[in-house]
N, C-alpha and C positions, 0 to 999 in steps of 0.2 A: 657607495653611491649616495650622493646627497639627496635628501628629501626635498620635495617641492616647497617653494616659499609659501607660507601661510600666515594669516593674521592671528594674533594671539594676545591674551591678557598678560601684560608685562609683569604683573605681581604674582603669577601663578606659582613660581618657584618657591616663594616664601610661604605660600598657602600650604605647601606640603608638610610643614612642621606641625600642623594641627591635626594631621591624620592619625587614626588609631594605630597603636604599635603593631597590631597583628595584620595590618594591610600589607600586601605584597604587590609591588609595582613592576611594570615593564616599560622600558623607554620606547617611545614612538616618534615617528617622523611627522611631517606636516600633512600626510595623507591618511592618517588614522591606522597605520599598521606598524607592528613592532619592528625595530631596527637594531642593528649592532651599533652601539654608541661610538665605536672606534672607527668603523668604515662607512657607516651610513647605509650599508646593505641590509636586506631583509634578515630578520632574526629568526632562527629556527629553535625548536625544542624549548620553548619558553612556557608551555602550558602547565607544566607540573611544578614550577618553581617561580620565584620572583625576588625582587630586591626589597630590603627594608627601606624606610624613608632615608635613613642615614647613608645607606649604600647607593641609593638612587641619586642623592644630592652630591655625592662624591664623583659622579660621572662628568665627563666633559660635555659642555652644552653645544659643541660645534654642530652636531646633527640632531640632538634631542630637542624636539619641539613640543612634546606633550607627555603626560604620564598616564599610562593605562593601568587600571586596577584589574589584577588577575582574579577572576571570580571563582567561586566554589570553595572547596576545602582549603585550597592554598592560602586564602585570606581569611581563614577562620569561619568559613561557611556563609559567605556573602552571596546573595542572589540579587540580581538587578531586574527591575521591570522597566522596559523601554517603550515609551510612548513616542512613536517615530513618524506618524503620518496622520492626515485627517481621517476621521472615522474611528479612531481608536476607542472613543467612549462607547459607541454602539457595540463594537466588537467585544469590549471588556464586559459589558452587561450581558451579552449573549454567552460568552465563555464561562463567566462566573455566576450564571443563573440569577440574573437580576441585580447583582451587586453593582454599585457605582464606583467610579474612581475615587470619589470623595469618601468612600467607606474604608479606604486604606489608612492605616495609622500614619501620622506625621513622622518623617524619618529623613535621614541624609539624602539629599537630592541635588542633582546638577543638570545643567542645560547647555546646549551648544550655541544658543543664540538664534536658532531657527524657530519661527513662530510655532507655539503649541507643542514643542518637543522637549522632552526631559526624561531623565531616568531616576528611579528611586531604588535605594538599597535596603535590603532586609536581611536579618540574621536567621538562618535555618537551623533548627535543633539538630544536634549531632546524630540522633537516631534516624534522621530522615536523609542524611547525606547520600547514602548509597541508592536511594530510591527515586531520585529526581532526574529527569531527562536532562541531557546536557544543554539543550536549547530547544525552544518551542516558539513558533511564530504564527501570526495570523495576518492575512492580507485584507485590504479594503477593496471596494468595487473597482478601483483603478489598477489593481494588481500590485500596489505598493505594500510592503511590510509595514503595517500600522501598529501592531502590538507584538512585543517579544518578551518572553521570559528567558533570561540568560543565567546559566549556572556554571557548568564545568567546561574546561578547555576553551574558554573565551575570555576576552578582556573588554572592558569598557573604559574609554578615555574619560577621566574625571576633571582634569585640569590641563590647560595648555592650548595649543593651536588647533584651529579648525580650518579646513581649506576654503570655506565660504563665508565665515563670520569673523567676529572679533575674538573668538576663542571660547573655550569652555569655562564655566564659572558656576558657583553654587547658586541654587534657587534661594529666593529671599526667605530668611528665617530658617533655612535648612542646611546650614554649613556646620562642620564638625565642632566649631566653637560654641554653637548654640543648641545643638540637639544630639541625642544619642541615636544609634541605629536601632530601629524598632524590630521586634521579632515578627517573622512572617506569619500572618494568619493562616490557620489550617486550610481555610477555603481557597487561599491564594495558590498553595502548592498542590492541592488535590488534583486539578486537571492535568498537571504535568508530571505526576508521579508514575513510576513504573510499577507493575505488579511485582511483589516480592518473589524472589527466586531462591532456589537452593544454591545456585552457582552464580555468585555475584560478579564473576569475571567474564560472564558470557558476552556482554556487549563490548567491553573493553578489548578482549582478545580478538573478537571479530573485527573491530575497528582497526586495530594495529595490523592485522593481516591484510585488510583491504588497502590500507595506506601503502604497505610494502608492495602489494601487487600493482597498485596504480603507478608507483614510481618505476617499477620494472617495465610496465607497459609503455610508459612515456619514453623510456630509452629506445624503444623499438619503433617509435613514430617519427617520421621525417618532419622537419619544420614545415608548417603550412603557410603559404602565401595567400591562399584563399581565405578571405575574411571569415566566411561562415564556418569553415572547418577549424580555423584558429580559435574561433569563439566556442565551438563545440568541445574542443579539447579542454579549454578553461572551465566550461560548465561541468564537464565530466569529472575533472579533478575536484572542483568545488563540491560536487555531490558526494564525494568520498570523505573529504575532510576540508573544513574551511581554512586550514592552516597550510595548504599546499600552494599558496600564492607564490612563494619564492621559487618553487619548482617550475611553475608556469612561466614566470618571468625569465628564468634561466633558459628554458626551452624556447621561449619566444625571441630571445636575442638573435637566434639564427635566421629569423624571418627577414624579408627585405625591408619591411616598414615597421621595424620594432619601435615601440613607444612605451616606455615604462609607465608613464602617467596614465595612458589609456588602459594598460593592463590592470592597474590598481582600480581605476574607476569601474571598469567592467566587472572585476571581481566583486567589488562591493555591491554591484547591482544584481548579482546572481542570487537566486532564492534557493530554498532547500529542495524544491521540486524540480526547477530547471526544465520544465516541459517534458519530463521523461528522459532527459539525457543523463546517463549513468556511466558507471565503469564499463558497461557493455559497449559504449561508444569507443572507448580506448581500445577494447578488444578488436572491434571492427576495423578501426584505422590501422592498428598494428598488423592485423591480418592482411589488409590491402597492401601495406608497404613491404611486408615480408613474403608476399606471394605464397600464402599458406596453401599447401597442396593436400587435399583430403584424399586418403586412400583407404579402401576397405571400410567404408561407412564411418566417416568422422575420425579415423585414426590417422591424423596428419602430422607432418613434421616440417619445421622450417628448414631452409638451407643452413647447414651447420656453419658455413663460412660467414654468412650474414649475421647469425646469432652471435658468433664469436666477436665480430666487429662491434656489434651493438651492446652486448652485455659485458664485454671486457672480461670474459672468463676463458680459461684455457682448457679446463678439463671437460671432456665430452660429456661425462655423466652430469656435471653441473648444468651444462647447456640443455641437455635433454630433460632434466628435472624442471627447469624454467619453462621449457616449451610445453611439457605436459600440463603444467599449471595454467598456462595461457590457453591451451585448448579446452581445459575444463571450464575456465572462466568464460570462454567464448560460448559455450553451450548453456551456461546457467545465469549469466549476469546481465543479460540485455534489459531485464526489468528487475528492479529491486523490490520483489513482491513482499519481502518481509516488512517493508514500510507500510504496506497496505493492510496488514493484519495487526490485531492487538499484540502487544509484546508477550503477554502470557501465553497466547496461542502459538506464536513463533517458537517460544522456548519449549513448549510441550511437543510441538511437531518435530523439533530438532532430533528427537530420539529416533524417529523413522530414518533420518538421514545419517545416523551413526554407522550404518552398514550399507545402505543403498542411497546413492546421492541423487535423489529425485530433485528436479528443479523446483525452486520455491513457488514459481507461478503454477506449476502442476498441482502442488499440494493445495494452494489457495483455491484454484478453480474447481478441483474435484470436490473439496469440502463445501464450497459455495453452492455447487450443483446439488449436493446431498441436502444442504440446508433448505434450498428452494423447494425440493421435493417433499420436505417434512412439514411445510407450512399448511395451515388450514385452508379449506376450500375457498373461503371468502378472504382473499388476500390481494391487495392492490396498492399502488402508489399513485397519487394524483400529482402529475407534473405541472399541468396548467389548470387552474381552477375552472371547473365546468367544461373543459375542452379536451384534455389529454390525460387519460389514465392508462396504466399498464399493469398487467398481471405480473407477479413476482417470479414466475417459473423461468427456469433456464434450460436451454438445450445446448449441450456441450459435446464437442467432438475432441476426443483425446487421441492424438497421433503418436503411436508407439509401435516399434517393430515387434514382430512375434518373438516371444521369449524374453522381453525386457521387463519382467516382473511387474506387469500392470495389475494382474489379478490380486496379488497380496496387497497392493496399494488400495484398491477399491474395497477389498475385504476389511481392511483396517480402518479406513476413513468413512466407509458407508455401511457395508453389510453387517458387520459385527455390532457396532453401537446401535444400529437401527433395531436389531432384535430386542435389545434391552430398553428401548425407549418408544419408538413409534409403533412397533408391532404390539407391544404391551398395551399401549393406549387404545389401539384399534380393537384388541381383544376385549378390553373393558367396555368400549362402546358397543361391540357386538353383544356382549352379555346384557347390557342395558336395553338394547333394541329387542332382544329376544324376550326379556322380562316384560317390556311394554306390549309386545305382540301377544304374549300369553294373557295379559290382563284384558286386552281387547277381545281376544278369542273367548275368554271366560265370560266377559260381560255380554257378548253376543249370544252365547249359549243360554245365559240366564234370561235374556230378553227374547229367546226363541227367534233370533234373527239369523239370516244366512251370513256366514263369514267366509269371505273369499280372499282376504289379504294373505299373500304367501309369507311363510316363515322367513325371517331375514337370513341371509347367507353370510358366511365369513368373508371379510373384505381384505384385499391386499393393498399395500401402499408401495412396496418395492417389488417390481415384477421383472423376473428374468426368464420366465417360461411362458409358453402360449402367447408369444408376442405377435398377435394378429389383431386386426381391428375388432373382430368379434370378441376375442379373448380379453383385450384391454377394456372394451366398453362394458363388459360385464361388471367390472370393478368400478368404473366411472358411474354407473347407475347406482350401485350400492353406496358410494360416497355421496351422491346427490340425494339419496333416500335417507340415510341415517348417519354414516360415518363422518361426513363433512371434512374429509382430508384430501390430500393430493395423491398423485400417482407419480412414481419415479421409475422410468424404464431403464434397464441396464442391458446394453448390447455389447457382447464380447467381440463380435465381428460385424461391423456396420457397412460393409461394402455394398450389399444389395440395397439396404435402406437408403444410403446416401445417393446411390444411382437413381432410385425412385424419386427422391427429393429434388434432384437436379434435372429431372425430366428426361433421363437417358434410357429408360426402359420402354419396351414396346407397349403401345396402347392396347389394353384389353378391357373387357367388361368387368374383370375382377378388381375389387378395390385394393389398391396398393397401400401398404402400411406407411411408407414414407410420405405419400400424398396425404393420407389420412392424418398423420401427426401434424403436418403443417397446417391443416385445416382446423385443428383443435388447439393450436399453440396460443391463440388469443384468449382461451378460457371460455369461449361461448359453447353453449350446449347444442344438441342436435337430436333429430330423430335418426338414430344411428344405424349401424350395420345390422343386418338381420342375424339373429342368433340361430334361427332355423327357418324353414320355408314359410312358416305361418306367423312368426313373431319378430318384431323389431324392438330394439331397445331405445329408450328416450331418456334424456336428462337435460336439465335446464342450464347447468353450468359444469365446468370441469377445470381441473388444474393438472397440467401434464408437463413434467420435466423429464429430461432424458440425458443419459451419459452414453455416448456412442464411441466405441473404440474402433480404430481403423489404422492400417499401416500407412505411413506417410506417402510412400510412392503410389499406392493405390488411390489415396485421397486426391493427389495431384492429377492423376489420370482422369479421375471423375470430374473434378472442377476445372482445373486449368484456367484459361481465360474465358471459358464459355459460361462461367457462373454469373450470368447476367441477372439472375433472379435475386441476388443478394443473400444467397445461402450462407456464405461465410460472415456476412454482416449481421444476419439474424442470430447465428450461432456464436458461441464462444469456441474458438478453435485454438488449441494449445498443443505444442509439440514437445515431446521429450526425446532428444537425441540419445545416442548410446548412453546407457545408465552405467555410471562408474560404481562398482561394488567393492567393498572391503570384506576381508574374511579373517577377522581377528580370532585368535585361538583362546583368548581369555577375555572375560567381560567383568567390569566393575560390579561390586555388590549392588549398586543402585540401578543397574541396567533394567532388571525385571520390574523394579518398583516404578521407574519412569514410564515404562510401557503401560503399566496398569494405571498410572496417573493420567496418561493420555486417553486411554480407553474410557475411564470414568468421566473425564472432561467432555468427550464427544457424546457420551450418553446424556449428560446434563444439557449439552448444547442442543441436541435434537429434541429433547423433551421441552426445552425452553421454546423452540420454534413450533412444535406441534400441539402442545397442550394448551390451546386457547381457542376461542370461538372464531376469531377473525383477526386479521392484521390489515389495518387501513392507515396508510402513511401519507403524509403531505410534505412538501418541501418548505423549508424556511424561506423567507424573502431573499436573503443573500444567496442561498443555494439555488433558488429559482433563477435569479439573475445570472449566476454562473452557468446554469444549465442552458439558458437562452443564448448566452454568449458562445458556448461551445456548439450549440445547434447551428448558429450563424456561421461559425467557422467551418463546420462540416458541410454546410450548404455551399459555401464558397469553394471548398475543395472539390465538391461534386461538379460545380459549374466549370471548373478549370481543367478537369480531366477529360481525356478523349477515350478512355477505356470504359467499355460497357460494364466490365466486371467491377471496376473500381466504383463506378456510379451506383451499381447495385449494392455494393457493400455500404457505401456512405448513406444511401437511402434508408437502410435498415438499422444503421448504427445509432440513430436518434433514440429509438425505443429501447435498444439494448442498454444504453447509457442509464436510463431510469431504473431498469431492472438491477444493474450492477450497483447503483447507489443504494437501492433499497436493501439488497442482500449484504453489502458491506456495513450498512447501518445496523443490521441485525447482529452481525459479528461483533461490532464494537459496542453494542448495547448490552451484550451478555456479560454478566458480572461473574468472573470465575471464582471470586472470593465468596460469593453468595449464590451458588448454582441453583439453590431452591427458589430464588426470587423469580417472579414472573413479570416484574415491572418492565414494560416496553415503551420507551419514548416514541410517540407517534410522529414527531417532527424530525425529518431528515435534515441535518445541518450541512453547512458549507464544507466541512472537512470530509464527510462521506462523499459529497459530490466531487471534491478535488481528487479523492482516491479513485472514484469511478472514472473520471476523465483520464487519469493517468493509465489505468488499466485498459480503457476503451481505445485510447490512442495506440497503446502497445498492440492490441489485437488487430487494429486496422493496418498497422505497419508491418506485421509479420505474415 
């Protein structure tokens, strides 16, 4: 298939002779994507190899319009910094902590001819090759990718045609005849480095698996003549791997209005986030087309005849294996929650999933809820200066059927590490409070004064028993008095509590726990529930988080479309369908060690959150602008819906967004390589807000 006609610098072919010998090139058409030089069709499997300059120049020029440099180890460890839209200077300074673009050493550089845009090449030391992310990008206020660090599995066109200009060419004084490629400064690659792992194939093997699964799913999806659905398929493929363009084009050829040029243009406009569209979209569309029939609680099967036709396999066992994989994907891949957590955390959490396949969003949300409950009493985020502040506590409803191994999950992610971190800190504060009390008592005795201050009591932060307003408020008073911590409530069965919160219980004079929790959710104090007939408790402030477990069917009976109070919008509600379990008979020697590494990491994480006097966060200016844009979008959605339940959710989702951004910021601020460090950046950046928006949208849509 010929590439589109593009303008080009006529001398670019001769310029290739001056490139370093270790450069590896890929032939490209006029629309900036790799092509087969013989047919002009899209080229596949080029990311791990390339052509020498001599091999490239031996190609026919019939379809070849440009030369792409295959980045990463293939070309001797070349990394490219792409300045691709207005605002990149400001973003660069923010990402690299005050560094300016001018601080970069002079090096080989090229430009497309579009104003202000260029790329710079740097050599990465061999010992760093395995620890750099393949690709990392940042957007400007208009949503354009303004700055990108490009490394492995990507190419950058350095010479030849550009679809909108006179072609690519070297920047003045920065061509290979005049300058050597500079070494990448350590500060340049630091923000895009992975945390080092024992298993260096972790990401690559997962990526290959996802690509294979995406291709299988695409075979099950009928061509879409609806523009929106056609676009969503492309965005979903792009979210899996940026090199699935050819698969999208091939699939799109069956649509009524196929236009290859539009496919390419849309593909190039997609971002890494794509508004939350992931491989889960492919699962959903395949499910629609194949009339997936769920039987016995998510144990579904496609019609065998349809699967045979689509997958082109004849053995029934192969068909059923493919279907089983698709059903598993359907349950776990609607949100790529791994991208929302630091890579070191995902790697450590993966040991939990070695035998029990919890969804990634379940692991993330349960851990964030625990983290929010470990924070000090004085914790907040200022979303709008002087106008809008939020406490950082989270209320989460975990929907799992009875027997679906939820107790071991909570025990491993919260209860066990809590005992070695938060509980030990509270015991230390109790001892200090008792010591201070004794000193005051002795001083009063010496002064012959009456001493009526009661001896401090031990305080709890993780409460699983005596879950009544009176029982919980006893500990809120103690935290307000001396412990200065939060309270995390764990409910193994939350049916009655959720019924109270949704207003479905009979009105009585007795204070309902569900109503009481909602009244304390904003962190304000109260003259609280009476402990006995003569005494009531009082406290000036409180921080209350909760993890409430409930069966999915019961939760839907409670809420349904009658949830006009915004209960689901205020809460984080996540659902774990049937949990897939493996029962291996043998375990590798590292199995127990990895479990211990995870336990130690969580202890350090909870200590990092709890062992401080306060947490007061603010948004960076770019993060605040993004927050306001998302609030505007939520408000527009609210005004357009006729559902009272949807309006209730959207009304409450604004504040939840701030809480999510703050807790994600805490996760990403924790340094697993220096777990003893207590340094906490107080400015929540745009990346934390982007992650929060992705998660918040997922919560709204489910």
